[in-house]
C-alpha positions in Angstrom: -24.8 73.1 17.7 -23.4 70.7 15.0 -23.1 70.3 11.2 -23.9 66.4 10.5 -22.5 65.2 7.2 -24.5 63.1 5.2 -24.1 59.1 6.0 -24.4 57.8 10.0 -23.6 61.0 11.4 -27.0 62.4 9.7 -28.8 60.0 12.2 -27.8 62.6 15.1 -30.2 64.9 14.0 -32.5 62.3 15.3 -34.1 61.7 18.8 -32.3 60.9 21.2 -29.6 63.2 20.2 -30.8 66.0 18.7 -27.3 67.6 17.8 -27.4 68.5 13.9 -28.3 72.0 12.9 -28.1 71.1 9.2 -26.5 68.8 7.3 -25.5 69.0 3.4 -23.3 66.8 0.7 -20.8 63.5 1.6 -18.0 65.8 2.9 -19.7 68.7 3.4 -19.7 69.3 7.3 -16.5 70.1 7.9 -16.2 72.7 5.3 -19.4 74.2 6.5 -19.3 74.3 10.2 -15.3 75.5 9.8 -17.2 79.0 8.7 -20.0 78.7 11.1 -20.7 76.1 14.0 -17.1 75.2 14.6 -18.6 71.5 14.9 -18.9 68.6 12.4 -19.6 65.2 12.7 -18.4 63.3 9.9 -18.8 59.2 9.5 -15.1 57.7 8.5 -15.8 56.4 5.2 -17.5 59.6 4.1 -14.2 62.0 5.3 -11.9 59.5 3.5 -14.7 59.2 0.3 -14.6 63.5 0.3 -13.9 65.2 3.5 -10.1 64.9 3.6 -9.4 67.8 1.3 -11.7 70.4 3.5 -10.0 69.2 6.4 -6.5 69.6 5.4 -7.8 73.5 4.3 -9.1 73.9 7.8 -5.8 73.0 9.4 -3.6 74.9 6.5 -5.9 78.0 7.6 -5.8 77.5 11.0 -9.2 77.9 11.5 -11.2 76.9 15.0 -13.1 73.8 14.2 -13.8 70.5 16.2 -13.9 67.3 13.8 -15.2 64.8 15.1 -15.3 61.6 13.3 -17.5 58.7 14.1 -15.4 55.2 13.1 -17.3 52.3 12.7 -15.8 50.9 10.2 -18.5 50.2 7.5 -20.9 52.6 5.4 -23.7 51.7 7.5 -26.1 54.0 5.3 -25.9 51.9 3.1 -26.0 48.4 3.9 -22.4 48.3 6.2 -19.8 47.6 3.7 -16.4 48.0 4.6 -14.6 51.3 5.7 -11.1 51.8 5.3 -9.7 53.1 8.2 -8.7 56.5 8.3 -6.5 56.9 11.3 -3.6 56.6 9.1 -5.0 59.4 7.1 -5.3 61.4 9.5 -1.8 61.1 11.6 -0.7 64.5 10.5 -3.4 66.2 12.4 -2.6 64.3 15.4 -5.9 63.1 16.3 -7.2 62.0 19.7 -8.7 58.7 19.6 -11.0 57.3 22.1 -14.2 54.6 22.6 -17.1 55.9 21.6 -18.2 55.5 25.7 -14.9 57.0 26.7 -17.7 59.8 28.5 -13.8 61.3 30.5 -12.1 61.1 27.4 -14.7 63.1 25.7 -15.7 65.4 28.2 -12.5 66.5 28.0 -11.9 66.4 23.9 -15.5 68.0 23.6 -14.4 71.8 23.5 -13.8 74.5 20.6 -10.6 75.5 21.0 -8.3 78.4 19.1 -7.3 75.9 16.5 -8.5 73.2 14.4 -8.7 69.8 16.5 -9.8 66.2 15.2 -11.5 63.3 17.8 -11.7 60.0 16.4 -14.8 58.2 18.3 -14.6 54.3 17.8 -17.6 52.1 18.0 -20.2 50.3 16.2 -24.3 51.7 15.6 -26.6 50.7 17.9 -28.4 47.9 16.4 -30.9 48.9 14.2 -29.4 52.4 13.8 -26.8 51.2 10.9 -29.5 53.0 8.2 -33.1 53.9 7.3 -35.6 51.4 6.5 -38.3 53.1 3.4 -41.7 51.4 3.4 -43.2 51.3 0.4 
């Protein structure tokens, strides 16, 4: 089970993925998952906006957590504004970085261990899924 963050990662709760069991405010997935499911899914913008402090805390405490950062270089849920690259801010965490379609690396890395780990997947949102449309 995965705790999804607000933003693009919340779309992982929908079909066809149906990964998430809960979602809270932006940046909350890391702290919530650290004490529950052990797997957090967060976007690059949400991580830098309000998730980084929780990730630092998880590493400081040595909690078993797999933090998956979806790096699409934008704030896709609000229209695709550019997002800063989170990698310079994650060097201390020694993240594994791979393409979102790199099945070999994903199969190897998508495992919860007894220590905190960060996996950064790089890719773009599938066409039409970068934000939800609200009909009036």
